[in-house]
C-alpha positions as CSV (number, residue, x, y, z in Angstrom):
1,X,-9.2,-3.5,13.3
2,X,-7.5,-0.6,14.9
3,X,-5.8,0.9,11.9
4,X,-2.1,1.5,12.6
5,X,0.1,0.7,15.5
6,X,3.1,2.9,16.7
7,X,6.2,1.3,18.2
8,X,9.2,3.4,19.4
9,X,12.8,2.4,19.5
10,X,12.3,-1.2,18.3
11,X,15.6,-3.1,17.6
12,X,15.0,-4.1,14.0
13,X,17.9,-6.6,13.9
14,X,16.4,-8.8,16.7
15,X,12.7,-8.1,16.4
16,X,10.5,-11.1,15.7
17,X,9.4,-11.1,12.0
18,X,6.5,-13.5,12.8
19,X,5.2,-11.1,15.5
20,X,5.6,-8.1,13.1
21,X,3.7,-10.0,10.4
22,X,0.9,-10.7,12.8
23,X,0.8,-7.0,13.8
24,X,0.7,-6.0,10.2
25,X,-2.1,-8.5,9.4
26,X,-4.1,-7.2,12.4
27,X,-3.4,-3.4,12.2
28,X,-2.5,-2.9,8.6
29,X,0.2,-0.3,9.3
30,X,3.3,-0.3,11.5
31,X,4.7,3.1,12.4
32,X,8.3,2.5,13.7
33,X,9.6,5.7,15.3
34,X,13.2,6.6,16.3
35,X,14.9,4.4,13.7
36,X,18.3,6.0,12.8
37,X,18.7,3.8,9.7
38,X,20.8,4.0,6.6
39,X,19.8,2.1,3.4
40,X,22.0,-0.9,4.2
41,X,20.2,-1.5,7.5
42,X,16.8,-0.7,6.1
43,X,17.3,-3.2,3.3
44,X,18.6,-5.8,5.8
45,X,15.4,-5.4,7.8
46,X,13.2,-5.8,4.8
47,X,15.0,-8.9,3.6
48,X,14.1,-10.6,6.8
49,X,10.5,-10.6,5.6
50,X,11.2,-12.3,2.2
51,X,12.3,-11.6,-1.3
52,X,12.4,-8.0,-2.5
53,X,10.4,-6.7,-5.5
54,X,11.0,-3.6,-7.6
55,X,8.5,-1.7,-9.8
56,X,9.7,-1.4,-13.4
57,X,10.1,2.3,-14.3
58,X,10.8,3.6,-10.8
59,X,14.1,5.4,-9.9
60,X,16.4,3.2,-7.9
61,X,18.4,4.4,-4.9
62,X,22.0,4.7,-6.0
63,X,23.9,1.6,-4.8
64,X,20.7,-0.1,-3.7
65,X,18.8,-1.4,-6.8
66,X,16.1,-3.1,-4.6
67,X,15.0,0.3,-3.2
68,X,13.5,3.2,-5.1
69,X,13.4,7.0,-4.5
70,X,10.1,8.8,-3.7
71,X,10.8,12.5,-3.9
72,X,9.4,16.0,-4.6
73,X,12.8,17.5,-5.1
74,X,13.2,19.6,-8.3
75,X,9.5,19.4,-9.2
76,X,7.6,22.5,-10.3
77,X,4.2,20.9,-9.5
78,X,3.3,18.5,-6.7
79,X,3.2,14.8,-7.6
80,X,-0.2,13.3,-8.1
81,X,-1.4,10.6,-5.7
82,X,-4.6,8.8,-5.2
83,X,-5.4,5.8,-2.9
84,X,-3.9,2.7,-4.4
85,X,-2.1,-0.6,-3.7
86,X,1.4,-0.9,-5.1
87,X,2.0,-2.9,-8.3
88,X,-1.4,-4.7,-8.4
89,X,-1.1,-5.1,-12.2
90,X,1.2,-8.2,-11.8
91,X,-0.1,-11.7,-10.9
92,X,1.5,-11.6,-7.4
93,X,1.7,-8.1,-6.0
94,X,3.9,-7.2,-3.0
95,X,2.7,-8.3,0.4
96,X,4.4,-5.4,2.2
97,X,5.7,-1.9,1.3
98,X,7.9,0.2,3.6
99,X,9.1,3.8,3.5
100,X,12.1,5.2,5.2
101,X,12.1,8.9,5.9
102,X,15.2,10.5,4.4
103,X,14.1,14.2,4.3
104,X,10.9,15.3,6.1
105,X,9.3,18.5,4.9
106,X,8.7,21.4,7.4
107,X,4.9,21.1,6.7
108,X,2.6,18.7,4.9
109,X,3.5,15.5,3.1
110,X,1.6,13.0,5.3
111,X,0.8,9.5,4.1
112,X,-2.8,8.3,4.4
113,X,-4.0,4.7,4.7
114,X,-7.5,3.1,4.4
115,X,-8.8,0.2,6.4
116,X,-9.9,-2.3,3.7
117,X,-11.2,-4.8,6.3
118,X,-13.6,-2.2,7.6
119,X,-14.5,-1.3,4.0
120,X,-15.6,-4.8,3.3
121,X,-17.4,-5.3,6.6
122,X,-19.5,-2.1,6.3
123,X,-20.7,-2.8,2.7
124,X,-24.5,-3.3,2.4
125,X,-25.4,-7.0,2.7
126,X,-27.0,-7.0,-0.8
127,X,-23.8,-5.7,-2.4
128,X,-21.7,-8.2,-0.6
129,X,-23.9,-11.0,-1.9
130,X,-23.8,-9.6,-5.5
131,X,-20.0,-9.1,-5.6
132,X,-19.0,-12.3,-3.8
133,X,-16.7,-14.4,-5.9
134,X,-16.0,-11.7,-8.5
135,X,-12.6,-10.6,-9.7
136,X,-11.1,-7.3,-10.8
137,X,-8.7,-6.8,-13.6
138,X,-5.9,-4.3,-12.7
139,X,-3.9,-2.6,-15.5
140,X,-0.6,-0.7,-15.2
141,X,-0.8,3.1,-14.9
142,X,1.6,5.9,-13.7
143,X,5.0,4.3,-14.3
144,X,7.3,4.3,-17.3
145,X,6.7,0.7,-18.4
146,X,7.2,-0.9,-21.8
147,X,4.4,-3.4,-21.3
148,X,0.7,-3.1,-20.9
149,X,0.7,-5.3,-17.8
150,X,-2.5,-6.5,-16.3
151,X,-3.6,-9.1,-13.8
152,X,-6.9,-10.4,-12.3
153,X,-7.4,-10.5,-8.5
154,X,-10.3,-11.3,-6.2
155,X,-12.5,-8.3,-5.2
156,X,-13.1,-9.8,-1.8
157,X,-9.9,-11.4,-0.5
158,X,-9.3,-13.4,2.7
159,X,-6.1,-12.5,4.3
160,X,-3.9,-15.6,4.8
161,X,-2.7,-14.6,8.3
162,X,-5.7,-12.8,9.9
163,X,-8.4,-14.8,8.2
164,X,-10.4,-11.6,7.7
165,X,-11.8,-10.4,4.4
166,X,-10.7,-7.2,2.8
167,X,-12.2,-5.2,0.0
168,X,-9.3,-5.5,-2.5
169,X,-9.1,-2.4,-4.7
170,X,-6.5,0.0,-6.1
171,X,-6.8,3.4,-7.9
172,X,-10.0,3.5,-10.0
173,X,-7.9,4.1,-13.2
174,X,-6.2,0.7,-12.6
175,X,-9.4,-1.3,-11.9
176,X,-10.6,-1.7,-15.5
177,X,-13.0,-4.7,-15.3
178,X,-15.1,-6.6,-12.9
179,X,-16.0,-10.2,-13.8
180,X,-19.6,-10.5,-15.0
181,X,-20.1,-6.7,-15.5
182,X,-20.0,-4.5,-18.5
183,X,-17.7,-1.4,-18.6
184,X,-20.3,1.0,-17.4
185,X,-21.3,-1.3,-14.5
186,X,-17.6,-1.7,-13.6
187,X,-17.0,2.1,-13.6
188,X,-20.0,2.7,-11.3
189,X,-19.2,-0.1,-9.0
190,X,-15.5,0.8,-8.6
191,X,-16.4,4.4,-8.0
192,X,-18.8,3.4,-5.2
193,X,-16.4,1.0,-3.6
194,X,-13.5,3.4,-3.8
195,X,-15.5,6.3,-2.2
196,X,-16.8,3.9,0.4
197,X,-13.3,2.7,1.2
198,X,-11.7,6.2,1.5
199,X,-14.4,8.0,3.5
200,X,-12.8,10.1,6.2
201,X,-13.7,7.9,9.2
202,X,-11.9,4.9,7.5
203,X,-8.6,6.7,6.9
204,X,-5.4,7.0,9.1
205,X,-3.2,10.0,8.4
206,X,0.5,9.6,9.3
207,X,2.5,12.8,9.8
208,X,6.2,12.0,9.1
209,X,9.0,12.8,11.6
210,X,12.7,12.2,11.3
211,X,13.7,8.6,12.0
212,X,10.3,7.2,10.9
213,X,10.0,3.9,9.1
214,X,6.5,3.0,8.1
215,X,5.5,-0.5,6.8
216,X,2.1,-1.7,5.7
217,X,0.3,-4.8,4.5
218,X,-0.9,-4.3,1.0
219,X,-3.5,-7.0,1.4
220,X,-5.6,-5.0,3.9
221,X,-4.9,-1.3,3.3
222,X,-4.7,1.2,0.4
223,X,-2.4,4.3,0.7
224,X,-1.7,7.7,-0.8
225,X,0.7,10.6,-0.2
226,X,-1.0,13.9,0.6
227,X,1.0,16.4,-1.4
228,X,-1.1,19.4,-0.5
229,X,0.6,22.2,1.4
230,X,4.1,20.6,1.4
231,X,6.8,23.0,2.5
232,X,10.4,21.7,1.9
233,X,11.9,18.5,0.6
234,X,10.0,15.3,1.0
235,X,12.3,12.3,0.2
236,X,11.5,8.7,1.0
237,X,13.2,5.4,0.2
238,X,10.8,2.6,-0.6
239,X,11.2,-1.1,-0.5
240,X,8.6,-3.8,-1.3
241,X,8.5,-7.5,-0.2
242,X,7.1,-10.2,-2.4
243,X,4.0,-12.1,-1.3
244,X,4.7,-15.6,-0.2
245,X,1.1,-16.3,1.0
246,X,-1.6,-15.5,-1.5
247,X,-5.0,-14.3,-0.3
248,X,-7.9,-16.6,-1.0
249,X,-11.2,-15.6,-2.7
250,X,-14.3,-14.7,-0.7
């Protein structure tokens, strides 16, 4: 796919959700520029896609418990971020995540995305054959949760809308087991697959501007925030939409 598509001045209240779902399945990331949104209109737009989800342990937006705050304000050290997919340690992770730019820093603070269709398609044939049909166990990390939540998902997942196969990973610390492999084999395989997925030529970098709304399909991309060299406040409000169409196993 061509990773990422930019649309300016789209009327979110009247835009076709079916068309946007198709664009997300094809391009992975929608960059919606020139959106003068408040949280009420942001949430109304997201709810057109389906039921909202919320990650236990995150900080909710005051007055909007379906949204959470992503912020560097008041921190003495930059937040840590590695490529991942949101909340994969539950049986049915969110299909979509969206960020609304509230405060954009003067420099730095971009968000990066990896093309997981391409990651699958460019794997060596022998590795595709060996890993076909295997699953990965994802375990919770990085949030203040009272549970040791984990879930098993296909490593190669066919997207329910595009019909294409994606290499379905998250942060290596979350990917704790691959079916049919011991712990050492799992670690080495995840390390290889993660490095393969996040090589520079497979990554889109989005530099934030005021009025940006960025939405992505968790079933075909990973993402991370680049916190290096950030100057000023970086505040985003995040919403996640539940998955109504599960991917099938490849």
